[in-house]
N, C-alpha and C positions, 0 to 999 in steps of 0.2 A: 819459739826459739830459734835463738840463730846461734849455731855453733862459734866459738872462738877460736880463729887459725890464724888472726892477725893478718890475716889476707885483703889487701887492697880494697875488693867491691864490697866485703863488709862493712870495712869503715867507710865506706862513701854511702853503704846503705842508710847506715846511724846519720851521719849528717844529711842527707838528705830528706831524712825524716826528722829533722829536727823538735819538729813540735810535734812527736809522738811520743808519748810514755814510755820509756823502757827504765829497765834496771838491769846490769849487769852483776850476774853468780858473783856473791863473795869465794864460793869453796865448790869444787868438784860435785856433779850430781848424777844421777841416772833415771831418765823417763824413756819410757816404752820401749827398755829393753837396749838404751842408747846412752852411753857417756857423754856429759856434756864437760867442759872443762871451767874452771872458775874464769871470768871474764864472757862467758854467752851470753849473751843478750836476752832478756827476757820481755817479751812485749804484751802485758796484760791488755783485756780486751780489743785484740788488732783487726783492723778492717781490711779483711783481705782482698777486697776489690780496690782499694783504695794504693795497699803496697806491691799488689801484683804486676802493674805495668814498672813501677822502678823496680822492681827485682830483675823481671825479664831485661829489661834496656843492662843492667848492670850482668846480666849472664846467670842471674841464681835461681833456683827454681823453688817452690814451698809444697812441703807434700804434708796432710795431715799424718798424727800418728794417733792413734787410737787406744792403744792398752793403756798409756797413764790414766785415762779417763772411765774406762771401763772395768778397771781391776780396782779394787777399791783399798788396797794398802799403799799399790803407785798412786792414785788419786790423792790421796791423803800426804804420801811425801813430795806430791807436785804441791800440793796447797800449803803444805808446810814451807815449802824451799819459797815457794813466792811471797810468804809471808802475809797470805791475804786471807781473810774469811771466804765461807763459801764454798760450791764447787767449782773447778773449772770445767768448763764446758767443749773445749777445742785447744790440740794444741797442733804449731804448724814448726814443723823443721824447717827451717831456711839454708840452703846451701847450694853447692853444687850436685847437679843429677846428671845421670844421663840420660839422652835424648830416646823417648820411647817413639816406635813406630806410629804412625797416623792410624786411628780408629777406621775401620772398613764402615762404609756408608752406602746403603743400598740407593738406588736410585729414586727421585724423588716421585716418578708416576708409578713404582714400584707400592708406594706405601702413602699416596694419596689418594683420595674417592675424588669421581669427579664431581663437580657442583652439580646440586639436585639428585642426587644418589645416594638413597640412602645404603652405608657398607653391608649392613645388616643383615639389606630384606633386597631379593631382586626388584628390577622394576616391573611394574604390572600392563 
Protein backbone atom coordinates (compact mmCIF):
# COMPACT_ATOMS: atom_id res chain seq x y z
CA UNK A 1 0.00 0.00 0.00
CA UNK A 2 1.28 3.40 -0.90
CA UNK A 3 -0.21 6.18 1.16
CA UNK A 4 -1.71 9.01 -0.87
CA UNK A 5 0.14 12.20 -0.01
CA UNK A 6 0.21 13.85 -3.46
CA UNK A 7 4.00 13.76 -3.18
CA UNK A 8 6.07 13.88 -6.37
CA UNK A 9 8.16 10.84 -5.37
CA UNK A 10 5.02 8.73 -4.99
CA UNK A 11 3.75 9.88 -8.38
CA UNK A 12 7.16 9.02 -9.87
CA UNK A 13 6.95 5.60 -8.22
CA UNK A 14 3.65 4.97 -9.98
CA UNK A 15 4.92 6.02 -13.39
CA UNK A 16 8.22 4.11 -13.06
CA UNK A 17 6.13 1.00 -12.41
CA UNK A 18 3.59 1.45 -15.18
CA UNK A 19 3.59 -2.29 -15.94
CA UNK A 20 2.81 -3.21 -12.30
CA UNK A 21 -0.88 -3.65 -11.53
CA UNK A 22 -1.95 -1.05 -8.95
CA UNK A 23 -5.33 0.08 -7.75
CA UNK A 24 -6.28 3.32 -6.05
CA UNK A 25 -8.49 3.14 -2.97
CA UNK A 26 -11.81 4.83 -3.65
CA UNK A 27 -12.45 5.60 0.02
CA UNK A 28 -10.44 6.07 3.21
CA UNK A 29 -9.60 2.80 4.97
CA UNK A 30 -7.60 1.49 7.90
CA UNK A 31 -5.01 -1.30 7.92
CA UNK A 32 -2.70 -2.25 10.75
CA UNK A 33 -3.86 0.63 12.91
CA UNK A 34 -2.91 3.15 10.22
CA UNK A 35 -5.46 5.21 8.31
CA UNK A 36 -4.99 5.47 4.56
CA UNK A 37 -6.71 8.18 2.53
CA UNK A 38 -8.67 7.67 -0.65
CA UNK A 39 -6.22 7.62 -3.53
CA UNK A 40 -3.69 5.44 -1.70
CA UNK A 41 -2.21 2.87 -4.04
CA UNK A 42 -2.75 -0.82 -3.46
CA UNK A 43 -0.22 -3.07 -5.19
CA UNK A 44 -1.46 -6.67 -5.13
CA UNK A 45 1.19 -9.37 -5.56
CA UNK A 46 3.99 -6.83 -5.26
CA UNK A 47 7.51 -8.08 -5.97
CA UNK A 48 9.45 -6.32 -3.23
CA UNK A 49 12.83 -7.28 -4.72
CA UNK A 50 11.89 -5.50 -7.94
CA UNK A 51 10.33 -2.45 -6.29
CA UNK A 52 12.90 -1.85 -3.53
CA UNK A 53 15.65 -0.37 -5.77
CA UNK A 54 13.15 2.02 -7.34
CA UNK A 55 11.90 3.08 -3.91
CA UNK A 56 15.46 3.69 -2.73
CA UNK A 57 16.25 5.81 -5.81
CA UNK A 58 13.19 7.95 -5.00
CA UNK A 59 14.15 8.33 -1.31
CA UNK A 60 11.27 6.08 -0.22
CA UNK A 61 11.23 2.98 1.93
CA UNK A 62 8.97 0.01 2.48
CA UNK A 63 8.07 -1.57 5.79
CA UNK A 64 6.00 -4.64 6.45
CA UNK A 65 2.78 -4.36 8.41
CA UNK A 66 1.83 -7.63 10.03
CA UNK A 67 -1.33 -6.70 11.96
CA UNK A 68 -3.62 -6.55 8.90
CA UNK A 69 -2.88 -10.18 8.12
CA UNK A 70 -2.59 -11.53 11.68
CA UNK A 71 -5.86 -10.19 13.12
CA UNK A 72 -8.83 -11.98 11.51
CA UNK A 73 -11.15 -8.94 11.46
CA UNK A 74 -8.42 -6.69 9.99
CA UNK A 75 -7.47 -9.35 7.43
CA UNK A 76 -11.10 -9.60 6.29
CA UNK A 77 -11.42 -5.79 6.11
CA UNK A 78 -8.26 -5.66 3.97
CA UNK A 79 -9.51 -8.46 1.71
CA UNK A 80 -12.81 -6.63 1.18
CA UNK A 81 -11.03 -3.29 0.59
CA UNK A 82 -8.90 -4.98 -2.06
CA UNK A 83 -11.97 -6.54 -3.65
CA UNK A 84 -10.12 -9.84 -3.83
CA UNK A 85 -10.75 -13.46 -2.97
CA UNK A 86 -8.37 -15.44 -0.78
CA UNK A 87 -6.25 -14.31 2.11
CA UNK A 88 -3.79 -11.39 1.96
CA UNK A 89 -0.28 -12.72 2.65
CA UNK A 90 1.78 -9.55 3.11
CA UNK A 91 1.25 -5.82 3.43
CA UNK A 92 3.97 -3.28 2.65
CA UNK A 93 3.62 0.35 3.59
CA UNK A 94 5.58 2.57 1.25
CA UNK A 95 6.54 6.10 2.17
CA UNK A 96 9.22 8.13 3.91
CA UNK A 97 10.88 6.53 6.90
CA UNK A 98 13.37 7.68 9.48
CA UNK A 99 16.85 6.35 8.76
CA UNK A 100 17.74 3.56 11.13
CA UNK A 101 21.19 3.00 12.56
CA UNK A 102 23.38 0.34 11.00
CA UNK A 103 23.04 -3.10 12.55
CA UNK A 104 26.17 -3.96 14.54
CA UNK A 105 28.15 -6.80 13.04
CA UNK A 106 30.71 -9.09 14.62
CA UNK A 107 34.04 -9.58 12.90
CA UNK A 108 34.09 -12.47 10.42
CA UNK A 109 36.89 -14.21 12.38
CA UNK A 110 34.60 -14.41 15.42
CA UNK A 111 31.77 -16.19 13.62
CA UNK A 112 33.64 -18.34 11.09
CA UNK A 113 35.41 -21.62 11.67
CA UNK A 114 38.73 -22.44 10.10
CA UNK A 115 38.53 -24.88 7.17
CA UNK A 116 38.89 -28.50 8.24
CA UNK A 117 38.04 -27.92 11.88
CA UNK A 118 34.68 -29.14 13.19
CA UNK A 119 33.23 -26.27 15.21
CA UNK A 120 31.58 -28.52 17.80
CA UNK A 121 34.53 -30.83 18.39
CA UNK A 122 38.10 -30.04 19.39
CA UNK A 123 40.88 -31.12 17.05
CA UNK A 124 42.37 -34.54 17.92
